[in-house]
C-alpha positions in Angstrom: 9.5 -30.0 -7.3 10.0 -30.5 -11.1 13.1 -32.3 -12.2 15.2 -31.1 -15.2 13.7 -33.9 -17.2 10.2 -32.7 -16.3 11.1 -29.2 -17.4 12.3 -30.4 -20.8 9.2 -32.6 -21.2 7.0 -29.5 -20.8 9.0 -27.3 -23.2 10.1 -29.5 -26.1 8.3 -30.0 -29.3 8.4 -33.7 -30.0 8.3 -33.4 -33.8 11.2 -30.8 -33.9 14.0 -31.8 -31.5 16.0 -28.7 -30.6 13.0 -26.3 -30.5 11.6 -25.4 -27.0 8.5 -23.4 -26.0 8.9 -21.1 -23.0 5.8 -20.2 -21.1 3.3 -19.0 -23.6 1.0 -22.0 -23.3 0.9 -21.7 -19.5 -1.7 -19.8 -17.5 0.3 -18.0 -14.7 2.0 -15.3 -16.8 3.4 -13.0 -14.1 6.8 -11.4 -14.7 8.3 -13.5 -11.9 6.8 -16.8 -13.0 8.2 -16.3 -16.5 11.6 -15.7 -15.2 11.4 -18.8 -13.1 10.4 -20.9 -16.1 13.3 -19.4 -18.1 15.9 -20.2 -15.4 14.6 -23.7 -15.0 14.8 -24.3 -18.8 18.3 -22.9 -19.1 19.5 -25.1 -16.3 17.6 -28.2 -17.6 19.1 -27.9 -21.1 22.6 -28.0 -19.6 21.8 -30.6 -17.0 20.3 -33.0 -19.6 23.2 -32.4 -22.0 21.1 -30.8 -24.7 23.4 -28.0 -25.5 26.1 -29.1 -28.0 29.5 -27.5 -27.7 29.6 -24.1 -29.4 25.9 -24.4 -30.2 24.2 -21.4 -31.8 21.0 -20.7 -29.9 18.3 -18.3 -31.0 16.0 -16.9 -28.3 13.0 -15.3 -30.0 11.3 -12.7 -27.8 12.8 -10.1 -25.5 10.2 -10.2 -22.7 10.8 -11.4 -19.1 11.2 -15.0 -20.2 13.4 -14.3 -23.2 15.9 -12.0 -21.6 16.2 -14.3 -18.6 16.8 -17.5 -20.5 19.2 -15.7 -22.8 21.2 -14.4 -19.8 21.2 -17.8 -18.1 22.4 -19.6 -21.3 25.1 -17.0 -21.8 26.4 -17.3 -18.2 26.6 -21.1 -18.5 29.0 -20.6 -21.5 29.8 -22.9 -24.3 27.1 -21.4 -26.6 26.5 -18.4 -28.8 23.2 -16.9 -27.8 21.3 -14.5 -30.1 18.3 -12.7 -28.7 15.7 -11.3 -31.1 13.1 -8.7 -30.2 10.8 -7.1 -32.8 10.2 -3.9 -30.7 12.7 -1.1 -30.5 13.6 -2.1 -26.8 13.6 -5.1 -24.6 10.7 -5.6 -22.1 8.5 -3.4 -24.2 5.3 -4.1 -22.3 6.5 -2.8 -18.9 8.2 0.3 -20.1 5.1 2.6 -20.3 3.3 2.1 -17.0 4.0 3.5 -13.6 0.5 2.8 -12.3 0.7 -1.0 -12.7 2.7 -2.7 -9.9 4.7 -5.9 -10.2 5.0 -8.1 -7.1 7.1 -11.2 -7.3 5.2 -13.5 -4.8 1.9 -11.9 -3.9 -0.1 -14.3 -6.1 1.1 -17.2 -3.9 -0.9 -15.9 -1.0 -1.8 -17.3 1.5 1.3 -19.4 1.4 4.3 -18.2 3.5 6.3 -15.2 2.3 3.7 -14.2 -0.3 4.1 -10.5 0.7 7.9 -10.6 0.4 8.9 -7.6 -1.8 12.1 -9.1 -3.2 12.1 -11.6 -6.1 15.5 -13.0 -4.8 16.4 -14.6 -8.1 20.1 -15.5 -8.7 20.2 -13.2 -11.7 18.1 -10.4 -13.1 16.7 -9.9 -9.6 14.3 -7.1 -8.6 12.1 -5.5 -5.9 8.4 -5.0 -6.2 7.3 -1.7 -7.5 5.8 0.1 -10.5 6.3 -1.9 -13.7 8.5 0.7 -15.3 10.8 0.7 -12.3 11.1 -3.1 -12.3 11.8 -3.0 -16.0 14.6 -0.5 -15.5 16.2 -2.6 -12.7 16.1 -5.8 -14.6 17.5 -4.3 -17.8 20.3 -2.7 -15.7 21.3 -6.2 -14.5 20.9 -7.6 -18.0 23.4 -5.0 -19.2 25.8 -6.3 -16.6 25.4 -9.9 -18.0 26.0 -8.6 -21.5 29.2 -6.9 -20.3 30.7 -10.1 -18.7 29.7 -12.7 -21.3 32.1 -11.3 -24.0 30.1 -11.6 -27.2 28.5 -14.9 -26.2 25.2 -12.9 -26.1 24.0 -10.7 -28.9 20.8 -8.6 -28.8 19.0 -7.7 -32.0 16.1 -5.3 -31.5 13.7 -4.3 -34.3 14.1 -7.7 -35.8 10.8 -9.3 -36.6 10.9 -13.1 -37.1 8.9 -14.2 -40.1 9.7 -18.0 -40.1 11.6 -20.7 -38.4 12.3 -23.6 -40.8 13.8 -27.0 -39.8 16.8 -27.7 -42.0 18.7 -31.0 -41.7 18.8 -31.0 -37.9 19.3 -27.3 -37.7 16.9 -24.3 -38.0 16.8 -21.4 -40.4 15.5 -18.3 -38.7 14.2 -15.7 -41.2 13.6 -12.1 -40.1 13.1 -8.6 -41.2 15.5 -5.9 -40.0 16.5 -2.3 -40.6 18.4 -1.7 -43.8 20.6 1.1 -45.1 18.6 4.0 -46.4 15.8 3.6 -43.9 14.1 0.6 -45.4 13.6 -3.0 -44.2 15.4 -6.1 -45.5 15.0 -9.8 -45.1 17.8 -11.9 -43.8 18.3 -15.3 -42.1 20.7 -17.2 -39.8 21.2 -20.8 -39.0 20.9 -22.1 -35.4 21.3 -25.4 -33.6 18.6 -24.6 -31.0 15.6 -22.3 -31.0 13.8 -21.1 -27.9 10.4 -19.6 -28.5 9.8 -17.0 -25.8 7.3 -15.1 -28.0 5.0 -14.2 -25.1 1.3 -13.5 -25.5 1.0 -10.3 -27.5 -1.2 -7.5 -26.4 -4.9 -7.2 -26.2 -6.8 -6.1 -29.4 -7.6 -2.4 -29.2 -11.2 -3.1 -30.4 -12.0 -6.4 -28.7 -15.5 -5.0 -28.5 -16.5 -3.7 -31.9 -16.2 0.1 -32.3 -15.1 0.4 -28.7 -11.4 1.1 -28.0 -9.7 -0.1 -24.8 -6.2 1.1 -23.9 -3.7 -1.7 -23.3 -3.5 -3.1 -19.7 0.2 -2.0 -19.9 -0.5 1.7 -20.5 -1.2 4.1 -17.8 -4.2 5.3 -19.9 -5.6 1.8 -19.4 -5.9 2.1 -15.7 -9.3 3.3 -14.5 -8.8 6.7 -13.0 -10.4 8.7 -10.2 -13.8 10.2 -10.6 -13.5 13.9 -11.5 -16.6 14.8 -13.4 -19.1 14.7 -10.5 -21.0 11.7 -11.8 -23.2 10.4 -8.9 -23.5 7.0 -10.6 -20.3 6.2 -12.5 -20.9 3.0 -14.5 -18.2 0.6 -15.6 -18.6 -2.3 -17.9 -15.6 -4.8 -17.6 -15.5 -7.7 -20.1 -13.3 -10.7 -19.2 -12.5 -12.4 -15.9 -8.8 -13.2 -16.2 -6.5 -11.5 -13.8 -6.5 -8.3 -15.9 -10.3 -8.2 -15.9 -10.5 -8.8 -12.1 -7.8 -6.2 -11.4 -9.5 -3.6 -13.5 -12.9 -4.4 -12.0 -11.4 -3.7 -8.6 -9.8 -0.6 -9.9 -13.1 0.6 -11.4 -14.8 0.0 -8.0 -12.2 1.8 -6.0 -12.3 5.5 -5.2 -8.5 5.6 -5.7 -6.8 2.9 -7.6 -4.2 1.2 -5.5 -4.3 -2.4 -6.5 -1.3 -3.3 -4.3 -2.9 -1.5 -1.3 -6.1 -3.5 -1.8 -4.5 -6.9 -2.0 -2.0 -6.2 0.7 -4.8 -4.8 2.9 -6.4 -8.3 2.5 -3.2 -10.3 2.7 -1.8 -8.5 5.8 -5.1 -8.2 7.7 -4.9 -9.4 11.2 -6.5 -12.9 11.5 -6.8 -13.4 7.8 -4.5 -16.4 7.7 -7.3 -18.3 9.5 -8.8 -18.5 6.0 -5.8 -20.3 4.5 -6.9 -23.9 4.8 -10.4 -23.2 3.5 -9.0 -21.2 0.5 -6.5 -23.8 -0.4 -9.1 -26.5 -0.1 -11.4 -24.6 -2.4 -8.6 -24.3 -5.0 -8.1 -28.1 -4.8 -11.8 -28.6 -5.6 -11.6 -26.2 -8.5 -8.5 -27.9 -9.9 -10.2 -31.3 -9.7 -13.3 -29.8 -11.5 -11.2 -28.4 -14.2 -9.3 -31.6 -14.7 -12.7 -33.3 -15.2 -13.8 -30.6 -17.7 -16.3 -29.1 -15.4 -16.9 -25.5 -14.2 -16.6 -24.5 -10.6 -18.7 -22.0 -8.6 -16.1 -20.1 -6.5 -18.8 -17.7 -5.2 -20.9 -20.5 -3.7 -17.8 -22.2 -2.3 -16.6 -19.0 -0.7 -20.0 -18.2 0.7 -20.1 -21.7 2.3 -16.6 -21.9 3.6 -15.5 -18.3 4.5 -18.6 -16.1 4.1 -19.1 -15.5 7.9 -15.4 -15.2 8.6 -14.7 -12.4 6.1 -17.6 -10.5 7.6 -16.2 -11.0 11.1 -12.7 -10.0 10.1 -14.0 -6.7 8.7 -12.8 -7.5 5.2 -16.1 -6.7 3.6 -16.3 -3.4 5.6 -12.8 -2.6 4.4 -13.8 -3.2 0.8 -17.0 -1.1 1.2 -14.9 1.8 2.6 -12.8 1.8 -0.6 -15.7 1.9 -3.0 -16.0 4.7 -5.5 -19.2 6.6 -4.3 -22.2 5.4 -6.2 -20.3 3.1 -8.6 -22.3 0.7 -10.8 -20.3 -2.3 -11.9 -21.0 -4.8 -14.6 -18.6 -7.8 -15.2 -19.3 -9.7 -18.4 -18.1 -13.3 -18.8 -18.9 -16.0 -21.4 -19.0 -18.7 -18.8 -21.7 -18.8 -16.0 -18.9 -19.0 -13.4 -17.8 -15.5 -12.2 -14.3 -16.6 -11.2 -11.7 -19.0 -12.6 -8.9 -21.1 -11.0 -6.6 -19.7 -13.6 -6.5 -16.4 -11.8 -4.7 -15.3 -8.7 -6.2 -16.3 -5.4 -6.0 -12.7 -4.0 -7.7 -11.2 -7.0 -10.5 -13.8 -6.7 -10.9 -13.1 -3.0 -10.9 -9.3 -3.6 -13.7 -9.6 -6.2 -15.7 -11.9 -3.8 -15.4 -9.2 -1.1 -16.4 -6.6 -3.7 -19.6 -8.5 -4.5 -20.5 -9.0 -0.8 -20.0 -5.2 -0.2 -22.2 -4.3 -3.2 -24.9 -6.7 -2.0 -25.5 -4.5 1.0 -28.2 -1.9 0.9 -25.9 0.8 -0.4 -25.8 3.0 -3.5 -23.0 1.0 -5.1 -24.0 -2.1 -7.1 -22.4 -5.1 -8.9 -24.0 -7.2 -11.7 -22.6 -10.3 -13.3 -23.5 -10.6 -17.0 -23.3 -13.9 -18.8 -23.4 -13.6 -22.6 -21.3 -14.6 -25.6 -20.5 -11.0 -26.5 -21.1 -7.4 -25.7 -22.8 -5.5 -28.6 -22.7 -1.7 -28.9 -26.0 -0.2 -29.8 -27.2 3.3 -30.5 -27.5 5.7 -27.6 -31.0 6.9 -26.5 -32.3 10.3 -25.5 -31.5 10.8 -21.8 -28.3 8.8 -21.8 -25.5 10.5 -19.9 -23.2 12.6 -21.9 -20.2 10.6 -23.1 -21.8 7.3 -22.2 -22.2 4.2 -24.5 -25.0 1.8 -24.7 -24.4 -2.0 -24.9 -26.5 -5.1 -25.1 -25.5 -8.3 -23.3 -28.1 -11.0 -23.9 -31.3 -9.5 -22.6 -29.6 -6.8 -20.5 -28.8 -3.3 -21.6 -26.0 -1.3 -20.0 -25.4 2.4 -20.3 -21.7 2.6 -19.4 -19.4 5.6 -18.8 -16.3 3.4 -19.1 -15.8 0.2 -21.0 -12.8 -2.0 -20.3 -12.2 -5.2 -22.4 -9.8 -7.6 -20.8 -10.3 -10.7 -22.9 -6.6 -11.6 -23.1 -4.0 -11.0 -25.7 -4.2 -11.9 -29.4 -2.2 -15.1 -29.0 -3.1 -16.5 -32.4 -1.5 -13.6 -34.3 1.7 -13.9 -32.2 1.9 -17.6 -32.9 1.0 -17.5 -36.6 4.4 -17.5 -38.2 5.4 -20.5 -36.0 2.3 -22.6 -36.9 4.4 -25.1 -38.7 6.2 -25.9 -35.5 3.4 -25.6 -33.0 0.8 -27.8 -34.7 1.1 -30.7 -32.1 2.5 -28.8 -29.2 -0.8 -27.6 -27.7 -2.0 -31.2 -27.1 1.5 -32.3 -25.9 1.7 -29.5 -23.4 -1.9 -30.0 -22.3 -1.0 -33.6 -21.4 2.0 -32.3 -19.5 -0.2 -29.9 -17.6 -2.5 -32.7 -16.5 0.6 -34.4 -14.9 1.8 -31.2 -13.2 -1.3 -28.9 -12.7 0.2 -26.9 -9.8 3.6 -26.4 -11.3 2.2 -25.3 -14.6 0.3 -22.5 -12.9 2.7 -21.5 -10.2 6.2 -22.6 -11.0 8.8 -22.7 -8.2 12.5 -22.2 -8.6 14.4 -25.3 -7.6 17.1 -24.7 -5.0 19.5 -26.5 -7.2 18.8 -24.1 -10.1 19.2 -21.1 -7.8 22.6 -22.3 -6.5 23.7 -23.1 -10.1 23.1 -19.6 -11.3 24.2 -17.9 -8.1 27.6 -19.6 -8.5 27.8 -18.6 -12.2 27.0 -15.0 -11.2 29.7 -15.0 -8.5 32.2 -16.5 -10.9 31.4 -13.8 -13.5 31.7 -11.2 -10.7 28.3 -9.7 -11.5 27.5 -6.9 -9.2 24.7 -7.4 -6.7 21.1 -6.3 -7.6 20.6 -2.6 -7.6 18.3 -2.7 -4.6 21.1 -4.3 -2.5 23.5 -1.5 -3.6 20.9 1.1 -2.8 20.3 -0.5 0.6 24.0 -0.3 1.4 24.1 3.4 0.4 21.0 4.1 2.3 22.4 2.5 5.5 25.5 4.8 5.5 25.4 7.4 8.2 24.4 10.9 7.0 25.0 14.2 8.7 23.8 17.8 8.9 24.8 21.0 10.6 23.0 23.9 12.2 24.6 27.1 13.3 24.1 30.8 13.6 25.8 33.1 11.1 25.7 36.8 10.6 22.7 36.4 8.3 20.7 34.2 10.6 20.5 30.4 11.1 22.1 28.2 8.5 21.2 24.6 7.8 23.2 22.2 5.6 23.1 18.4 5.3 22.8 15.3 3.3 19.1 15.7 4.0 17.5 18.9 2.6 15.7 21.0 5.1 12.4 20.5 3.3 12.8 16.7 4.0 13.6 17.1 7.7 10.6 15.1 8.8 12.1 12.0 7.2 14.3 11.7 10.4 11.2 10.5 12.2 10.8 7.5 9.8 11.4 4.0 11.1 13.6 3.3 8.0 15.8 6.3 8.2 19.6 5.6 8.4 21.8 7.0 11.1 21.9 10.8 11.1 24.4 12.9 12.9 23.2 16.5 13.6 25.8 19.0 14.7 24.4 22.1 16.4 27.2 24.5 17.0 25.4 27.0 19.3 23.9 26.5 22.7 20.2 26.5 23.3 20.1 30.0 24.7 22.1 31.3 21.7 19.8 29.8 19.2 16.7 31.3 20.8 13.8 29.6 22.4 11.8 28.8 19.3 14.7 27.2 17.3 16.2 25.4 20.4 12.8 23.8 21.1 12.3 22.9 17.4 15.7 21.1 17.4 14.9 19.4 20.7 11.5 18.2 19.3 13.2 16.9 16.1 15.9 14.9 17.9 13.9 13.6 20.9 11.5 11.8 18.6 14.0 10.8 15.9 14.8 7.0 16.2 18.4 7.2 14.7 19.7 10.7 15.3 22.6 11.7 17.4 23.0 15.3 18.5 26.6 16.6 18.3 26.7 19.6 20.6 28.2 21.3 23.6 26.9 18.5 25.9 27.1 20.4 29.2 24.9 23.2 27.9 22.4 21.0 25.9 22.0 18.1 28.3 19.8 19.8 30.9 17.7 21.5 28.2 16.7 18.3 26.4 16.3 16.3 29.6 13.7 18.9 30.9 11.7 18.3 27.7 12.0 14.5 27.7 12.9 12.3 30.7 12.1 15.0 33.2 9.0 16.4 31.4 6.2 17.2 33.8 3.6 16.3 31.2 4.7 13.1 29.6 6.2 9.8 30.6 8.5 7.4 28.8 10.4 9.9 26.8 14.2 9.6 26.7 16.7 12.3 25.8 18.5 12.0 22.5 22.0 10.7 22.4 24.4 13.6 22.9 27.9 13.5 21.4 30.7 16.1 21.6 31.2 18.3 18.6 33.6 17.2 16.0 34.0 15.7 12.5 32.9 17.2 9.2 29.2 17.5 8.9 27.7 17.7 5.4 27.7 21.1 3.6 25.1 20.0 1.0 21.7 21.7 0.6 22.6 24.9 2.5 19.8 27.3 3.4 20.0 30.4 5.6 17.0 32.2 7.2 16.0 34.0 10.4 16.1 31.6 13.4 12.3 31.9 14.1 11.5 31.2 10.4 13.7 28.1 10.5 12.0 26.9 13.7 8.6 27.4 12.0 9.7 25.4 9.0 10.9 22.5 11.1 7.8 22.4 13.3 5.4 22.6 10.4 7.2 19.7 8.6 7.0 17.7 11.8 3.3 18.6 12.3 2.5 17.4 8.8 4.4 14.1 9.4 2.3 13.6 12.5 -0.9 14.4 10.7 0.0 11.9 7.9 0.8 9.2 10.5 -2.4 9.8 12.5 -4.4 9.9 9.2 -2.9 6.5 8.1 -3.9 4.8 11.3 -7.3 6.4 11.6 -8.1 5.6 8.0 -7.3 1.9 8.7 -9.4 2.0 11.9 -12.3 3.8 10.4 -12.4 1.9 7.2 -11.5 -1.6 8.3 -11.7 -1.6 12.1 -7.9 -2.3 12.3 -6.1 -1.1 15.5 -2.5 -2.3 15.4 -0.9 -1.8 18.8 -4.3 -0.9 20.3 -3.6 2.8 19.7 -7.3 3.6 19.6 -8.1 1.2 22.4 -11.9 1.0 22.0 -13.9 -0.9 19.4 -16.3 1.2 17.3 -19.3 -0.4 15.6 -19.4 -0.3 11.8 -22.0 2.4 11.7 -20.2 4.5 14.2 -17.0 4.3 12.1 -19.0 5.2 9.1 -20.2 8.4 10.7 -16.6 9.2 11.9 -15.2 9.0 8.4 -16.6 12.3 6.9 -15.9 14.2 10.2 -12.3 13.1 10.1 -12.0 14.0 6.4 -13.3 17.5 7.2 -10.8 17.9 10.1 -7.9 16.8 7.9 -8.8 19.4 5.3 -8.9 22.0 8.1 -5.6 20.9 9.5 -3.9 20.9 6.1 -5.2 24.4 5.3 -4.3 25.9 8.6 -0.9 24.9 10.1 -1.5 27.0 13.3 -4.7 25.1 13.9 -2.9 21.8 13.6 -0.1 22.9 15.9 -2.5 23.9 18.6 -4.5 20.7 18.3 -1.5 18.5 18.5 0.2 20.4 21.4 -2.9 20.4 23.6 -3.6 16.8 22.8 -0.4 15.8 24.7 -0.2 18.7 27.2 -2.9 19.8 29.7 -1.5 23.2 30.2 -3.4 25.6 28.0 -1.3 28.7 28.5 1.1 30.7 26.4 4.1 29.8 28.6 3.6 26.1 27.9 3.2 26.4 24.1 6.8 25.4 23.2 6.8 22.5 25.8 3.6 21.2 24.2 5.0 21.4 20.7 8.1 19.4 21.7 5.9 16.7 23.2 3.8 16.4 20.1 6.0 13.9 18.2 6.6 10.4 16.9 7.1 8.8 20.4 3.6 10.0 21.5 1.9 9.0 18.3 -0.4 6.4 20.1 -1.9 8.9 22.5 -2.4 11.3 19.6 -4.2 8.7 17.6 -6.4 7.9 20.6 -7.1 11.5 21.3 -8.3 12.0 17.7 -10.3 8.8 17.7 -12.2 9.6 20.9 -12.8 13.1 19.8 -14.2 11.8 16.5 -16.5 9.3 18.3 -17.8 12.0 20.5 -18.2 14.4 17.6 -20.7 11.9 15.9 -23.0 12.5 18.8 -22.2 16.1 19.7 -22.6 17.7 16.3 -21.0 20.0 15.2 -17.7 19.5 16.9 -14.5 20.7 15.2 -10.9 21.7 16.0 -10.4 25.1 17.6 -7.5 27.3 16.8 -7.7 29.8 19.6 -7.6 29.8 23.4 -9.2 28.1 25.2 -8.9 24.4 24.2 -8.4 22.6 20.9 -12.1 21.7 20.2 -15.3 23.7 19.8 -18.9 22.4 19.8 -21.8 24.2 18.3 -24.7 23.1 20.6 -27.9 24.7 19.2 -26.2 27.9 18.3 -24.2 28.0 21.5 -20.4 27.5 21.2 -18.8 25.3 23.9 -15.1 24.9 24.1 -13.4 21.6 24.7 -10.0 20.1 25.4 -9.1 16.6 24.1 -6.0 15.8 26.2 -4.1 12.5 26.2 -1.3 13.7 28.4 0.0 11.3 31.0 0.8 13.8 33.7 0.0 17.3 34.8 2.9 19.0 36.6 4.5 15.6 37.2 1.4 14.2 38.8 -0.6 11.3 37.3 -3.5 12.6 35.2 -6.0 10.2 36.9 -5.2 11.9 40.3 -5.0 15.5 39.4 -7.5 15.8 36.5 -10.3 16.9 38.9 -8.5 19.8 40.4 -6.6 21.0 37.4 -7.6 24.4 36.2 -9.1 23.4 32.8 -10.0 26.4 30.7 -12.7 24.8 28.6 -16.3 23.7 29.2 -15.8 20.1 28.5 -12.7 17.9 28.7 -12.0 14.5 26.9 -9.5 12.3 28.6 -8.8 9.5 26.1 -6.1 7.8 28.2 -8.2 7.6 31.3 -9.8 4.2 31.1 -7.5 2.5 33.5 -7.5 2.7 36.4 -11.2 3.7 36.5 -11.5 2.9 40.2 -9.0 5.6 40.9 -11.1 8.2 39.1 -14.3 7.0 40.8 -12.6 7.2 44.1 -11.6 10.7 43.4 -15.2 11.4 42.4 -16.5 10.1 45.7 -14.0 12.0 47.7 -15.4 15.2 46.1 -19.0 14.1 46.8 -19.8 13.3 43.2 -22.3 10.8 41.9 -21.4 7.1 42.3 -23.5 6.0 39.3 -20.4 4.8 37.5 -21.0 7.1 34.5 -17.9 8.8 33.0 -18.9 12.1 34.6 -16.5 14.0 36.8 -18.2 17.4 36.7 -19.2 18.8 40.1 -18.1 21.8 41.9 -14.9 20.1 42.7 -14.1 20.0 39.0 -15.1 23.6 38.6 -18.3 22.6 36.7 -16.4 21.0 33.9 -18.0 18.1 31.9 -15.3 15.4 31.8 -15.4 12.2 29.8 -13.2 9.2 30.0 -13.2 6.0 27.9 -14.7 3.8 30.6 -16.6 0.6 30.4 -19.9 2.4 29.5 -18.3 4.4 26.7 -16.7 1.2 25.3 -19.9 -0.8 25.5 -21.9 1.9 23.8 -19.3 2.6 21.1 -19.1 -1.1 20.2 -22.9 -1.4 20.0 -23.8 1.4 17.6 -23.6 5.1 16.9 -27.1 5.5 18.3 -26.1 3.8 21.6 -23.1 6.1 22.0 -25.3 9.1 21.2 -27.8 8.1 23.8 -25.1 7.6 26.4 -23.4 11.0 25.7 -26.7 12.9 25.6 -27.7 11.4 28.9 -24.3 12.3 30.5 -24.6 15.8 29.2 -28.2 16.2 30.5 -27.3 14.8 33.9 -24.3 17.1 34.1 -26.3 20.2 33.5 -29.0 19.0 35.8 -26.4 18.6 38.6 -25.0 22.1 37.8 -28.5 23.6 38.1 -29.2 21.7 41.3 -25.9 22.9 42.9 -26.6 26.5 41.8 -30.1 26.3 43.4 -28.6 24.7 46.5 -26.1 27.5 46.8 -28.9 30.0 46.3 -30.9 28.4 49.1 -27.9 28.4 51.4 -27.2 32.0 50.6 -30.8 33.1 51.4 
């Protein structure tokens, strides 16, 4: 950990005592790291007694470093701090982008707490999120500091510094500012200390001649989704700093979610097994850089972690995210594709990208090494809107060109050249002493405590996210009752957002229902029961005597599900919220509630299946079987098609979900099935969908069915066969494994995703009915009324984990054997009859 003296040594300019450089000669330039450097410098200046009493301090630059050091100095007191910013607002870079995300610690991965979302700084604290949101949160807190420091901190926006001149131990700061009449005027002030927090500037718009690239910090600079139907979208990215690597990943991705990609890597099960190898590679790279040598990260990664990233499914996950048909070119001046000066997660993501693109797929990655990219004239046959470039001996016809060669640092530093002449060498020597701290600074606990005490003494309010958390944790309420016009809902939560009550993060909600179930009507009463049974933090305030047996019959006493508990029932009372009132017929209100909950379930299932299909992840073992990569690849388009059907047809979704958790396919059981389909039965719903999808890869074309019988239909050579994917635990209070064979299934085939354990029980039931003892997952004999029934037994698991072809062979064999048995039994019955 750096001492205050070390901090001063890295920031001071030896030839000009009293001038300090803050951050813009360092390499890790994240928002958080700049704030850390600023707090450390403010504390070090006081600790080392370098702030004379009543000193006038100029802070030049209103970015993350500038506003943080200005706030820190002002809170320490004893100085008059003047903050200059040439733009019309502070933190100008972050104010125009909602698509770039700021994370305080993610670049420290795989070190502990790298995925922590809170910066947890003693002042100007923030939570990870879109850059514009972080800016707003930090400036709100900066405003609080301004309010409590009583004129010790002055902010001057639209002031452009033109010179800083040493003058007999002090410094004259000359600047341009707005003048009366709309013009500009030159003025100057004297200061005892000057802190240069001028930042790095922005990238040149035309870093590649005649080719404009929008700034990294503009939403327009983020590669967008493919919308023009190009089967081979081609991206040329120039530069391999963090900005270049991030936009290479964005260009490669079907949907740009940089935080999803890096968190998908950082939070991957088993990925921390790579930690020691990755940190060791970084040590080698730092040693090579200190010796003035390049370092081949790609070769090091291949040698140390190449097999592991394949085994962990990280390459599969990256391939799943690729923009279909994308052609990627990354141009660098150095032969090394990656640099130690970039974030470890970005480097790893690009490595995974190159491995995915090296597979025999349509997507492709090419590393170009040349001094510059030269635009040349287009040729006949070039795609409309494309540009042609030459890089050495390679010609690229690109649809999008992104230059991320870093900001124009020289222009920003120009007016301070008289001060900075020797600083680059001085700071370079300091970096050699502290290579890790210069790249990834850490906030000293002493510094944190120092500013936390100052903030408490000044009675600064807590960060906005803490305030929002307190507000969010307060109990909320709602009310449902019958009026002369129908059913009326009011509450702190709007009816359109009712599904939020199923979220894990929802605060306590008290729902008062004035009327008894029989008064509400069956549809609305069941919708209310479904809502509250599956809601983790909802109490139902009702006439307890009349509601208790109703909700118990649908939860703890349900004949079709196990493990459900009734909601907490409380006596009516209090004053439920009257906000967001809406009145409609009871049946319409029930439909609105159920459809919102159905969509919540679809989104939840979709999230889990997307992770499973794309990356093989199965948290909580909801899916329960391992699917080979090619099987998951075939499942993907089928699931996308099903999701589109579900979103377009709410009744189809309702039927599928209900029959997935209830074996009774009859009109009288529709409401019971709907109540069971909820958050608490999400794992069996996920499993039902996953098993149905795996079967659908072999039994094409299989799709959801929206009418009786069943919830699936299969087109087998022009013949429609109905199916029922059912993950229910019980049928009429009997265990599914016992009663499945004699239940009156209404469809021609039945999928039983939950029936993998105990398989011996099922096989015993088979034998008791005279069925085959071959061990195949086939229960279909006369005892099962001729139904083809599949369970996820050992043979199914083994085939699914081997390949799509192996599963197809297994299922085809089962089906052929089933119909052969049926024919044989029919012939046997015919012989007996004759």
